[in-house]
DSSP file (Angstrom, degrees, kcal/mol; ACC not computed):
  #  RESIDUE AA STRUCTURE BP1 BP2  ACC     N-H-->O    O-->H-N    N-H-->O    O-->H-N    TCO  KAPPA ALPHA  PHI   PSI    X-CA   Y-CA   Z-CA
    1    1 A M              0   0    0      0, 0.0     0, 0.0     0, 0.0     0, 0.0   0.000 360.0 360.0 360.0 130.4   -7.6  -34.4   29.1
    2    2 A S     >  -     0   0    0      1,-0.1     4,-2.6     4,-0.0     5,-0.2  -0.222 360.0-108.2 -70.3 165.2   -4.0  -33.2   28.8
    3    3 A H  H  > S+     0   0    0      1,-0.2     4,-2.6     2,-0.2     5,-0.2   0.908 121.1  50.5 -59.4 -42.8   -3.0  -29.8   30.2
    4    4 A K  H  > S+     0   0    0      2,-0.2     4,-2.5     1,-0.2    -1,-0.2   0.919 111.3  47.6 -63.5 -44.4   -2.6  -28.5   26.6
    5    5 A Q  H  > S+     0   0    0      1,-0.2     4,-2.0     2,-0.2    -1,-0.2   0.893 112.7  49.3 -63.8 -39.5   -6.1  -29.8   25.5
    6    6 A Q  H  X S+     0   0    0     -4,-2.6     4,-1.5     2,-0.2    -2,-0.2   0.918 110.7  50.1 -65.5 -43.2   -7.6  -28.3   28.7
    7    7 A H  H  X S+     0   0    0     -4,-2.6     4,-0.8     1,-0.2     3,-0.3   0.922 111.7  48.0 -60.6 -44.9   -5.9  -24.9   28.0
    8    8 A M  H  < S+     0   0    0     -4,-2.5     3,-0.5     1,-0.2    -1,-0.2   0.850 108.2  55.1 -66.5 -33.9   -7.1  -24.9   24.4
    9    9 A A  H  < S+     0   0    0     -4,-2.0    -1,-0.2     1,-0.2    -2,-0.2   0.810 107.9  50.0 -68.1 -29.3  -10.7  -25.8   25.5
   10   10 A N  H  < S+     0   0    0     -4,-1.5    -1,-0.2    -3,-0.3    -2,-0.2   0.631  89.4 102.1 -84.3 -13.9  -10.7  -22.8   27.8
   11   11 A E     <  -     0   0    0     -4,-0.8    -3,-0.0    -3,-0.5    -4,-0.0  -0.457  58.3-154.6 -73.0 141.2   -9.5  -20.3   25.2
   12   12 A K        -     0   0    0     -2,-0.2    -2,-0.1     3,-0.0    -3,-0.0  -0.914  25.3-105.8-112.5 143.4  -12.0  -18.0   23.6
   13   13 A P        -     0   0    0      0, 0.0     3,-0.1     0, 0.0    -1,-0.0  -0.332  41.2-101.4 -65.0 148.9  -11.6  -16.6   20.1
   14   14 A N        -     0   0    0      1,-0.1     2,-0.0     3,-0.0     0, 0.0  -0.460  42.6-106.4 -67.4 141.2  -10.6  -12.9   20.0
   15   15 A P        -     0   0    0      0, 0.0     2,-1.3     0, 0.0    -1,-0.1  -0.349  36.0-102.1 -66.1 152.4  -13.6  -10.7   19.1
   16   16 A D        -     0   0    0     -3,-0.1     2,-0.9     1,-0.0     3,-0.0  -0.638  41.9-172.3 -79.2  97.1  -13.6   -9.3   15.6
   17   17 A N        +     0   0    0     -2,-1.3     3,-0.2     1,-0.1    -1,-0.0  -0.806  20.1 157.7 -96.2 102.4  -12.5   -5.7   16.2
   18   18 A R    >   +     0   0    0     -2,-0.9     3,-1.5     1,-0.2     4,-0.4   0.273  37.9 110.0-105.3   9.2  -12.9   -3.9   12.9
   19   19 A S  T 3  S+     0   0    0      1,-0.3     4,-0.2     2,-0.1     3,-0.2   0.786  86.6  34.0 -61.3 -29.5  -13.0   -0.4   14.4
   20   20 A D  T 3> S+     0   0    0     -3,-0.2     4,-2.5     1,-0.1    -1,-0.3   0.271  85.4 104.9-109.8  13.0   -9.6    0.7   13.0
   21   21 A N  H <> S+     0   0    0     -3,-1.5     4,-2.8     1,-0.2     5,-0.2   0.906  80.5  50.7 -60.4 -43.0   -9.6   -1.3    9.7
   22   22 A V  H  > S+     0   0    0     -4,-0.4     4,-2.5     1,-0.2    -1,-0.2   0.930 112.1  47.6 -62.3 -44.5  -10.3    1.8    7.6
   23   23 A D  H  > S+     0   0    0     -4,-0.2     4,-2.0     2,-0.2    -1,-0.2   0.926 113.6  47.2 -61.7 -45.2   -7.4    3.7    9.3
   24   24 A R  H  X S+     0   0    0     -4,-2.5     4,-2.0     1,-0.2    -2,-0.2   0.910 113.0  48.9 -64.1 -41.9   -5.0    0.8    8.9
   25   25 A L  H  X S+     0   0    0     -4,-2.8     4,-2.4    -5,-0.2    -1,-0.2   0.898 109.2  52.5 -65.0 -39.7   -6.0    0.3    5.3
   26   26 A Q  H  X S+     0   0    0     -4,-2.5     4,-2.4    -5,-0.2    -1,-0.2   0.878 108.2  51.5 -65.0 -35.9   -5.6    4.0    4.5
   27   27 A E  H  X S+     0   0    0     -4,-2.0     4,-2.6     2,-0.2    -1,-0.2   0.907 109.7  49.7 -64.4 -40.9   -2.1    3.9    6.0
   28   28 A K  H  X S+     0   0    0     -4,-2.0     4,-2.5     2,-0.2    -2,-0.2   0.897 109.5  51.7 -64.4 -39.7   -1.2    0.9    3.8
   29   29 A V  H  X S+     0   0    0     -4,-2.4     4,-2.5     2,-0.2    -2,-0.2   0.941 111.2  47.4 -60.3 -47.5   -2.5    2.8    0.8
   30   30 A Q  H  X S+     0   0    0     -4,-2.4     4,-2.4     1,-0.2    -2,-0.2   0.910 111.8  50.0 -62.3 -42.7   -0.3    5.8    1.6
   31   31 A D  H  X S+     0   0    0     -4,-2.6     4,-2.1     1,-0.2    -1,-0.2   0.906 111.2  49.5 -61.0 -41.9    2.7    3.6    2.2
   32   32 A T  H  X S+     0   0    0     -4,-2.5     4,-2.2     2,-0.2    -2,-0.2   0.903 109.9  50.5 -65.7 -41.3    2.2    1.9   -1.2
   33   33 A I  H  X S+     0   0    0     -4,-2.5     4,-2.5     1,-0.2    -1,-0.2   0.916 109.9  50.8 -62.1 -42.6    1.8    5.2   -2.9
   34   34 A E  H  X S+     0   0    0     -4,-2.4     4,-2.5     1,-0.2    -1,-0.2   0.881 108.9  51.7 -62.6 -37.6    5.1    6.4   -1.3
   35   35 A N  H  X S+     0   0    0     -4,-2.1     4,-2.1     2,-0.2    -1,-0.2   0.896 109.6  49.3 -65.5 -39.9    6.8    3.2   -2.5
   36   36 A I  H  X S+     0   0    0     -4,-2.2     4,-1.9     2,-0.2    -2,-0.2   0.932 111.9  48.5 -63.9 -45.2    5.6    3.8   -6.1
   37   37 A E  H  X S+     0   0    0     -4,-2.5     4,-1.8     1,-0.2    -2,-0.2   0.909 110.9  50.6 -62.2 -41.9    6.8    7.4   -6.0
   38   38 A A  H  X S+     0   0    0     -4,-2.5     4,-1.4     1,-0.2    -1,-0.2   0.882 108.5  52.4 -63.7 -37.4   10.2    6.3   -4.6
   39   39 A S  H  X S+     0   0    0     -4,-2.1     4,-1.2     1,-0.2    -1,-0.2   0.867 106.0  53.9 -68.2 -33.9   10.5    3.7   -7.4
   40   40 A H  H  < S+     0   0    0     -4,-1.9     3,-0.3     1,-0.2    -1,-0.2   0.881 106.9  52.2 -64.9 -36.9    9.8    6.4  -10.0
   41   41 A D  H  < S+     0   0    0     -4,-1.8    -1,-0.2     1,-0.2    -2,-0.2   0.820 110.1  49.5 -65.8 -30.5   12.7    8.4   -8.5
   42   42 A A  H >X S+     0   0    0     -4,-1.4     3,-1.6     1,-0.2     4,-0.5   0.705  88.3  85.6 -82.3 -20.3   14.9    5.4   -8.8
   43   43 A L  G >< S+     0   0    0     -4,-1.2     3,-1.6     1,-0.3    -1,-0.2   0.865  82.1  57.1 -53.1 -44.6   14.1    4.7  -12.5
   44   44 A P  G 34 S+     0   0    0      0, 0.0    -1,-0.3     0, 0.0    -2,-0.1   0.763 112.7  42.7 -61.3 -21.0   16.6    7.1  -14.0
   45   45 A Y  G <4 S+     0   0    0     -3,-1.6    -2,-0.2    -4,-0.2     2,-0.2   0.421  96.4 101.8-102.0  -0.6   19.4    5.3  -12.2
   46   46 A A  S << S-     0   0    0     -3,-1.6     2,-0.1    -4,-0.5    -3,-0.0  -0.518  71.0-119.8 -89.6 151.3   18.2    1.7  -12.8
   47   47 A T     >  -     0   0    0     -2,-0.2     4,-2.6     1,-0.1     5,-0.2  -0.308  38.5 -99.7 -73.5 169.4   19.5   -0.7  -15.3
   48   48 A E  H  > S+     0   0    0      1,-0.2     4,-2.2     2,-0.2     5,-0.2   0.902 126.5  50.6 -60.0 -40.8   17.1   -2.0  -18.0
   49   49 A D  H  > S+     0   0    0      1,-0.2     4,-2.1     2,-0.2    -1,-0.2   0.926 111.2  47.6 -62.1 -45.7   16.6   -5.2  -15.9
   50   50 A E  H  > S+     0   0    0      1,-0.2     4,-2.8     2,-0.2    -2,-0.2   0.881 109.1  54.8 -64.1 -38.1   15.9   -3.2  -12.8
   51   51 A K  H  X S+     0   0    0     -4,-2.6     4,-2.7     2,-0.2    -1,-0.2   0.920 107.7  49.1 -61.1 -44.2   13.5   -1.0  -14.7
   52   52 A R  H  X S+     0   0    0     -4,-2.2     4,-2.4     1,-0.2    -1,-0.2   0.918 112.5  48.2 -61.3 -42.7   11.5   -4.1  -15.8
   53   53 A N  H  X S+     0   0    0     -4,-2.1     4,-2.6     2,-0.2    -2,-0.2   0.903 111.6  49.6 -64.9 -40.7   11.4   -5.3  -12.2
   54   54 A I  H  X S+     0   0    0     -4,-2.8     4,-2.9     2,-0.2    -2,-0.2   0.922 110.9  50.1 -63.1 -43.9   10.3   -1.9  -10.9
   55   55 A E  H  X S+     0   0    0     -4,-2.7     4,-1.9     2,-0.2    -2,-0.2   0.908 111.9  47.5 -62.8 -41.8    7.6   -1.8  -13.6
   56   56 A K  H  X S+     0   0    0     -4,-2.4     4,-2.0     2,-0.2    -1,-0.2   0.925 113.3  48.2 -63.4 -44.1    6.3   -5.3  -12.7
   57   57 A K  H  X S+     0   0    0     -4,-2.6     4,-2.5     1,-0.2    -2,-0.2   0.904 110.6  51.0 -64.8 -40.7    6.4   -4.4   -9.0
   58   58 A N  H  X S+     0   0    0     -4,-2.9     4,-2.6     2,-0.2    -1,-0.2   0.844 106.1  55.6 -66.6 -32.2    4.5   -1.2   -9.6
   59   59 A K  H  X S+     0   0    0     -4,-1.9     4,-1.9     2,-0.2    -1,-0.2   0.932 110.6  44.9 -63.2 -44.1    1.9   -3.1  -11.5
   60   60 A R  H  X S+     0   0    0     -4,-2.0     4,-2.4     2,-0.2    -2,-0.2   0.890 111.6  53.4 -65.3 -38.8    1.4   -5.3   -8.5
   61   61 A R  H  X S+     0   0    0     -4,-2.5     4,-2.5     1,-0.2    -2,-0.2   0.915 107.9  49.9 -62.5 -41.9    1.3   -2.3   -6.2
   62   62 A N  H  X S+     0   0    0     -4,-2.6     4,-2.1     2,-0.2    -1,-0.2   0.878 109.8  50.9 -65.4 -36.7   -1.4   -0.7   -8.3
   63   63 A E  H  X S+     0   0    0     -4,-1.9     4,-2.1     2,-0.2    -1,-0.2   0.904 110.5  49.9 -63.9 -40.5   -3.4   -3.8   -8.2
   64   64 A S  H  X S+     0   0    0     -4,-2.4     4,-3.0     2,-0.2     5,-0.2   0.897 107.2  54.6 -64.2 -40.1   -3.0   -3.8   -4.4
   65   65 A L  H  X S+     0   0    0     -4,-2.5     4,-2.7     2,-0.2     5,-0.2   0.927 108.2  48.7 -59.6 -45.1   -4.1   -0.2   -4.3
   66   66 A R  H  X S+     0   0    0     -4,-2.1     4,-2.2     1,-0.2    -1,-0.2   0.928 113.4  47.2 -60.5 -44.1   -7.3   -1.0   -6.1
   67   67 A A  H  X S+     0   0    0     -4,-2.1     4,-2.3     2,-0.2    -2,-0.2   0.913 112.8  48.3 -64.6 -43.0   -8.0   -3.9   -3.8
   68   68 A M  H  X S+     0   0    0     -4,-3.0     4,-2.4     2,-0.2    -1,-0.2   0.899 111.0  50.8 -65.7 -39.5   -7.3   -1.9   -0.6
   69   69 A R  H  X S+     0   0    0     -4,-2.7     4,-2.1    -5,-0.2    -1,-0.2   0.898 110.2  49.7 -65.5 -39.3   -9.5    0.9   -1.8
   70   70 A D  H  X S+     0   0    0     -4,-2.2     4,-2.3    -5,-0.2    -1,-0.2   0.910 111.2  49.8 -62.5 -41.0  -12.3   -1.5   -2.5
   71   71 A E  H  X S+     0   0    0     -4,-2.3     4,-2.8     2,-0.2    -2,-0.2   0.867 107.4  54.2 -66.7 -36.3  -11.8   -3.0    1.0
   72   72 A I  H  X S+     0   0    0     -4,-2.4     4,-2.6     2,-0.2    -1,-0.2   0.930 109.3  48.2 -61.7 -44.9  -11.9    0.5    2.5
   73   73 A K  H  X S+     0   0    0     -4,-2.1     4,-2.2     2,-0.2    -2,-0.2   0.921 112.7  48.6 -60.7 -43.8  -15.2    1.2    0.8
   74   74 A E  H  X S+     0   0    0     -4,-2.3     4,-2.4     1,-0.2    -2,-0.2   0.920 112.5  47.7 -63.2 -44.4  -16.5   -2.2    2.1
   75   75 A E  H  X S+     0   0    0     -4,-2.8     4,-2.6     2,-0.2    -1,-0.2   0.896 109.7  53.0 -64.3 -40.3  -15.3   -1.5    5.6
   76   76 A A  H  X S+     0   0    0     -4,-2.6     4,-0.8     1,-0.2    -1,-0.2   0.906 111.0  46.6 -63.3 -41.1  -16.9    2.0    5.6
   77   77 A R  H >X S+     0   0    0     -4,-2.2     3,-0.7     1,-0.2     4,-0.5   0.918 112.1  51.3 -64.7 -42.5  -20.2    0.5    4.6
   78   78 A Y  H >< S+     0   0    0     -4,-2.4     3,-1.2     1,-0.2    -2,-0.2   0.903 107.7  52.2 -61.3 -41.7  -19.9   -2.2    7.3
   79   79 A Q  H 3< S+     0   0    0     -4,-2.6    -1,-0.2     1,-0.3    -2,-0.2   0.681  97.8  66.4 -72.8 -16.5  -19.2    0.4   10.0
   80   80 A Q  H <<        0   0    0     -4,-0.8    -1,-0.3    -3,-0.7    -2,-0.2   0.700 360.0 360.0 -75.4 -17.9  -22.3    2.4    9.1
   81   81 A Y    <<        0   0    0     -3,-1.2    -1,-0.2    -4,-0.5    -2,-0.2   0.459 360.0 360.0 -87.4 360.0  -24.5   -0.4   10.3
């Protein structure tokens, strides 16, 4: 067995530490909301092309927010067990 194979055989997977997932997700939600608000502030100064891009990006951000909020609910339920 090569040194690399031996090293990999001795490695153990990291334990699944989910204790701070809700906090991290909530921070991501807040960051995303701040990005949406900043983009709204930029709209009056944007070209039509930039406005379309901002609107598309905000649509994706809102989809991400829904997904993150669902994940927060799931994590909160998981941590209650």
